[in-house]
N, C-alpha and C positions, 0 to 999 in steps of 0.2 A: 953556220949551222943553226944558229938561233932564228935567222930569218926563215929557214926551211921549217923549223918547228912551228913558228907562228903561222905559217902558211897551212900546215897539216891540220891544225885544229879546226878552222872554218871549213876547209875542204872536207874534213870528216862530218861536220854538221850537214854540208850540202849533200854528200852522198847518202847520209842517213835519210834525209828528206826524199831523195830519189828512190830509195829502196821502199819507203812507206808509200810513195805514189805508185810504185810497181805492185805492191800488194793490193792497194785499192782497185788498180786496174784489173789485176787478175780475178779478184772476187767479183767485179762487175762482169767479166767475161764469163765466169762460171755461172752467174745468175742470168746470162743472156742479154744483159743490158748493152754490152759492147761486143763487137765482132772481133774474132781473133786475127792477128796479122798473118797474112799469107803471102810469102815472097815468091815472086815469079810463077804464080798459079800452082805452086806445090801444096804440100800438106800444111794446114795451119800450125803455127808454132805452139799454141795452146791445147792442140788436140789431145796429147798425152795427159795433161793436167785435167781436162775436161772428162776424160774417161776414168780418171781416179780422183775425184773431187775430195774424198775424205782425207787421204794422206796428203794432198795438196793444201788443204786448209790447215791440217796439223802442222805443216811446215811454214806456211806463209803467215798465218795469224800470230803465232809466237814470234815470227820474224819481225812483225810490226812492233810488238811490245819491246823486243830486244833493241830495235832502232830508236824507239822513242826514249827508252830509259838509258840507252848507251851514252849519249852526250852528257847526261847529268852525272855519270860516274867520274867525269874529269873536269868538273867545276868545283875548285877549291872552296869558294865562298859558300856553295850550297851545302857542302860537307861540314863546314864550320858552324853554319847557321842552323842547319836541320840535320844533326848527326843521326838521329833515329830513322828519319825518312831515308837518308843516304844509305844506311846499312840494310834496311829492308828492300829498297829499290834495287840495290846491288844484288841481293839474293834472288829477287824476281828476275832481274836481268840475267843472272847465270842459269837459273832454272829454265827460263825460256830458250836460252842458248843450247842447253842439253837437249831440249826437244827438237830444236832446229837441226842439231848435229845428228842425232840418231835417225830422224826422218831423212835427212840428206844422204846417209849411207844406205838407206832402204830404197830410195827412189830410183837409183840406176837400175835396180833389179825388177822394179815394178813398171816404171815408165821406160820408154825407149829413148835413150839420149839422142838428141839431135846430131851431136858430134860423135856418136858411136862409142867405141871402146876408148878412145883418146879422152873424150869428155868424162866418161865413167871413171877412168883411172884418176884424172884430176880431182874429181868430186871425192872419191874414196880417200886419196892421199891428203888433201887439204881438209876434209871433213874429219878425218882421224886427228890431224893436228889441232883443229878447232876444239875438238872434245878434250884432248890433252891439256889445252891451255885453259879451258874452263875448269877442269878438274884440279889443276894446280892452283888456279885463282881461288877456288872454293876451299881447298885444303891448307892454303897459306897460313902461317902462324899470324894471329891477330896482332901480336906485338911487333910484327914486321910487315905492316900494311903496304909498305912500298913493294914488296915482292908480289903481293896479290894485285896491286895496280899494274905492274908490268905484264902480268899474264892476262889481266883483263884488257889491257891495250892490244895484246897479240890476238886475243879472241875477237874483239871488236873490229880489229882491222880485217880479219877473215870474213866477218859478216859484211863489212862494207865493200869488200872485193866483189860482191854480187853486182853492185851498181857499176863499178869500173869495168867489169867484164861485158856488160851490156853496152857500155860505151865503146869498148874495143870491137864488139860485134858490129856495131854501127859503122865503125871505121872500115872494117872488112867489106861491108856491103857497099860502101862508097868507092873505095879504092882497090878492091880486089875483084877478080873474076872467079874466085873459088866459090864452090857451093857451100851452103851452111853446114852440111855434113863434113866438108873438108876443114873448115876453119873454126867451127864452134869449140872443139876440144882445145885447139891452140889458144883461142881467146881466153878460155878458163885458165890454162897454165900461165899465160902472160899476166892476166889480172890478179890472180891470187899470189903469184910470186912477187909482183910489184908491191902488193900489200904486205907481204911478209918482210920485205926489205924496209918498207916505210915504217912499219911497227918497230923494227930495231933501231931505225934512226931516231924515232920519237922517244924511245925508252932511253937510249944512250945520251941523247942531247938533253934530256930533262932530269936524268938521274942525279946529276950534281946540283940541280937547281931546287929539287924538293927533297925534303927529309924522308927517310924510310918509313917512319910512322907519321901518317898525316891525320 
């Protein structure tokens, strides 16, 4: 179990980097610097985002902040050396997460999800869970910071699932003959469910290694 936990930390950092790269790419697409990916001559994947740039930017820019600050919340040495920065960055991390979560719940009703109802259901389900995790992390008793940390891990795992979902989508493109409309929703359910389990593994394997009040 300890080996798995040691693997999860660098993997989380890698996924956070991928999400930030995705944000940069989408901003460049919105600015017209890059062209949208168009599989099989169909509609461009970024078409919905391009038609609704305001809510897209409200979703992805806080997402970049969330991913940059996220790894910092789980560095014990940083918390010990710079406790004030750690507390403030943690609040910004959570606030950016709330913006991400709210806009995520709105987007299926504004944009037409590629995966249709299946994708929309996954977004609404895990988006709600994401907001609950953020709320519990924010409201946690300061004297029991371990509880706050556990809910922050759950929230961060949900954010990182965006990158894993894209990797799963790529695997569907390579190994499946299904259309994006058929597999996008499934990819979302797989990616976010894997991260929900990974978060619990991380929490349970480190709960006995770290004190509740850090």
